[in-house]
Backbone as a chain_set.jsonl record, in Angstrom:
{"seq": "MIDNQEVLFFRKELARLLDDYRNCEKPSLKKEISEDISLLSEVIYGDEQHPFSSHTLS", "coords": {"N": [[-1.948, -34.546, -67.987], [-2.739, -37.581, -66.447], [-3.226, -40.928, -67.577], [-5.737, -43.576, -67.279], [-4.449, -46.053, -66.926], [-1.996, -45.318, -65.832], [-2.876, -44.176, -63.445], [-3.898, -46.426, -62.14], [-1.513, -47.905, -61.789], [-0.127, -46.056, -60.114], [-1.799, -46.029, -57.884], [-1.524, -48.641, -56.948], [1.155, -48.56, -56.231], [0.989, -46.621, -54.257], [-0.501, -47.998, -52.321], [1.378, -49.952, -51.639], [3.382, -48.322, -50.545], [1.984, -47.313, -48.335], [1.684, -49.638, -46.809], [4.396, -50.142, -46.305], [4.953, -47.879, -44.765], [3.316, -48.282, -42.493], [4.561, -50.552, -41.425], [7.109, -49.782, -40.88], [9.762, -49.116, -38.646], [11.745, -47.341, -38.233], [12.242, -44.027, -37.621], [13.366, -41.979, -39.35], [13.325, -43.134, -41.896], [10.625, -43.645, -42.077], [9.651, -41.054, -42.249], [10.604, -40.308, -44.783], [9.177, -42.108, -46.395], [6.61, -41.183, -45.868], [6.733, -38.675, -47.106], [7.002, -39.491, -49.765], [4.532, -40.752, -50.094], [2.831, -38.56, -49.838], [3.598, -36.985, -52.086], [2.996, -38.735, -54.223], [0.272, -39.026, -53.827], [-0.58, -36.449, -54.43], [-0.09, -36.435, -57.171], [-1.944, -38.352, -58.032], [-4.44, -37.411, -57.017], [-4.438, -34.705, -57.48], [-4.745, -31.19, -56.775], [-6.772, -31.212, -54.97], [-8.023, -31.983, -51.663], [-6.359, -34.644, -50.603], [-6.648, -38.037, -49.44], [-4.358, -38.993, -48.178], [-2.65, -37.064, -47.16], [0.211, -35.471, -45.673], [-0.39, -34.699, -43.042], [-2.265, -36.514, -42.191], [-0.987, -38.849, -41.755], [0.189, -40.408, -39.123]], "CA": [[-2.978, -35.396, -67.402], [-2.35, -38.987, -66.455], [-4.309, -41.786, -68.06], [-6.262, -44.562, -66.323], [-3.428, -47.08, -66.689], [-1.028, -44.735, -64.904], [-3.549, -44.032, -62.149], [-3.923, -47.769, -61.548], [-0.153, -48.185, -61.335], [0.193, -45.182, -58.985], [-2.57, -46.465, -56.71], [-0.874, -49.852, -56.428], [2.377, -48.111, -55.574], [0.565, -45.937, -53.041], [-0.86, -49.041, -51.356], [2.63, -50.549, -51.177], [4.029, -47.346, -49.663], [1.236, -47.262, -47.077], [2.089, -50.826, -46.055], [5.765, -49.894, -45.839], [4.868, -46.873, -43.701], [2.752, -48.923, -41.291], [5.472, -51.561, -40.893], [8.431, -49.203, -40.661], [10.053, -48.761, -37.256], [12.819, -46.349, -38.227], [11.604, -42.718, -37.836], [13.886, -41.232, -40.499], [12.817, -43.792, -43.092], [9.183, -43.44, -42.069], [9.448, -39.687, -42.738], [10.816, -40.332, -46.242], [8.033, -42.813, -46.98], [5.49, -40.257, -45.754], [6.9, -37.668, -48.159], [6.691, -40.163, -51.036], [3.08, -40.95, -50.109], [2.229, -37.261, -50.089], [3.853, -36.607, -53.473], [2.246, -39.619, -55.11], [-1.142, -38.674, -53.646], [-0.811, -35.222, -55.191], [-0.145, -36.81, -58.585], [-3.191, -39.079, -58.274], [-5.637, -36.667, -56.657], [-4.305, -33.296, -57.84], [-4.692, -30.203, -55.695], [-7.849, -31.426, -54.004], [-7.6, -32.591, -50.4], [-6.236, -36.08, -50.798], [-6.797, -38.773, -48.178], [-3.088, -39.4, -47.595], [-1.776, -35.92, -46.972], [1.188, -35.746, -44.613], [-0.942, -34.512, -41.7], [-3.108, -37.651, -41.803], [-0.11, -39.98, -41.456], [0.848, -40.249, -37.816]], "C": [[-2.524, -36.853, -67.504], [-3.537, -39.845, -66.896], [-4.678, -42.838, -67.004], [-5.247, -45.641, -65.964], [-2.391, -46.583, -65.672], [-1.63, -44.582, -63.513], [-3.585, -45.373, -61.435], [-2.548, -48.134, -60.992], [0.196, -47.363, -60.092], [-0.57, -45.588, -57.729], [-1.995, -47.741, -56.104], [0.402, -49.489, -55.683], [2.051, -47.396, -54.262], [0.194, -46.949, -51.955], [0.393, -49.707, -50.789], [3.349, -49.607, -50.211], [3.309, -47.248, -48.319], [1.555, -48.478, -46.201], [3.495, -50.648, -45.477], [5.763, -48.917, -44.665], [4.375, -47.5, -42.395], [3.737, -49.882, -40.623], [6.856, -51.022, -40.531], [8.6, -48.787, -39.199], [11.123, -47.68, -37.136], [12.238, -44.967, -38.576], [12.095, -41.961, -39.078], [13.375, -41.825, -41.818], [11.305, -43.598, -43.214], [8.835, -42.045, -42.594], [9.603, -39.632, -44.255], [9.653, -41.017, -46.956], [6.808, -41.905, -46.968], [5.545, -39.184, -46.839], [6.571, -38.26, -49.529], [5.176, -40.372, -51.179], [2.382, -39.637, -50.453], [2.396, -36.828, -51.544], [3.025, -37.445, -54.447], [0.745, -39.339, -55.017], [-1.49, -37.41, -54.422], [-0.913, -35.522, -56.684], [-1.49, -37.462, -58.902], [-4.407, -38.175, -58.103], [-5.573, -35.186, -57.007], [-4.263, -32.408, -56.616], [-5.802, -30.374, -54.662], [-7.298, -32.071, -52.734], [-7.547, -34.1, -50.574], [-6.198, -36.799, -49.459], [-5.49, -39.138, -47.493], [-2.129, -38.237, -47.471], [-0.903, -36.167, -45.747], [0.61, -35.56, -43.209], [-1.868, -35.648, -41.28], [-2.287, -38.891, -41.451], [0.598, -39.726, -40.133], [0.824, -41.54, -37.052]], "O": [[-1.994, -37.285, -68.528], [-4.693, -39.524, -66.621], [-4.012, -42.965, -65.975], [-5.196, -46.091, -64.82], [-1.969, -47.319, -64.78], [-0.958, -44.834, -62.513], [-3.324, -45.437, -60.233], [-2.433, -48.612, -59.863], [0.746, -47.896, -59.129], [-0.034, -45.495, -56.624], [-1.981, -47.9, -54.883], [0.691, -50.049, -54.626], [2.765, -47.554, -53.271], [0.547, -46.762, -50.791], [0.458, -49.992, -49.594], [3.864, -50.043, -49.181], [3.954, -47.115, -47.279], [1.681, -48.35, -44.983], [3.747, -50.963, -44.314], [6.488, -49.109, -43.689], [4.95, -47.275, -41.33], [3.747, -50.011, -39.399], [7.672, -51.733, -39.944], [7.707, -48.19, -38.598], [11.369, -47.167, -36.045], [11.79, -44.757, -39.703], [11.286, -41.36, -39.784], [13.033, -41.087, -42.743], [10.776, -43.412, -44.31], [7.842, -41.875, -43.301], [8.813, -38.977, -44.936], [9.202, -40.552, -48.003], [6.055, -41.859, -47.941], [4.519, -38.83, -47.42], [5.936, -37.605, -50.356], [4.617, -40.19, -52.261], [1.456, -39.611, -51.263], [1.443, -36.357, -52.165], [2.428, -36.913, -55.383], [0.034, -39.41, -56.02], [-2.57, -37.312, -55.004], [-1.733, -34.927, -57.383], [-2.103, -37.158, -59.925], [-5.304, -38.172, -58.946], [-6.567, -34.477, -56.845], [-3.803, -32.819, -55.551], [-5.771, -29.748, -53.602], [-6.209, -32.644, -52.752], [-8.584, -34.754, -50.679], [-5.764, -36.231, -48.457], [-5.504, -39.554, -46.335], [-0.923, -38.403, -47.656], [-1.244, -36.98, -44.888], [1.078, -36.206, -42.271], [-2.226, -35.732, -40.106], [-2.819, -39.864, -40.916], [1.511, -38.903, -40.06], [1.33, -41.604, -35.931]]}, "num_chains": 1, "name": "protein.A"}
């Protein structure tokens, strides 16, 4: 289980990745960022349906 401090750090990193994703113009890099967003979202939100799953990023 992750503690509150780690969750805060992960959410800040998630926000940075979302900005990177929105500003990225290179499809291959955008795909990698999307995968990172999905993995980090799973860590933060667990198995529940998280708001940044790969199918919501398009």
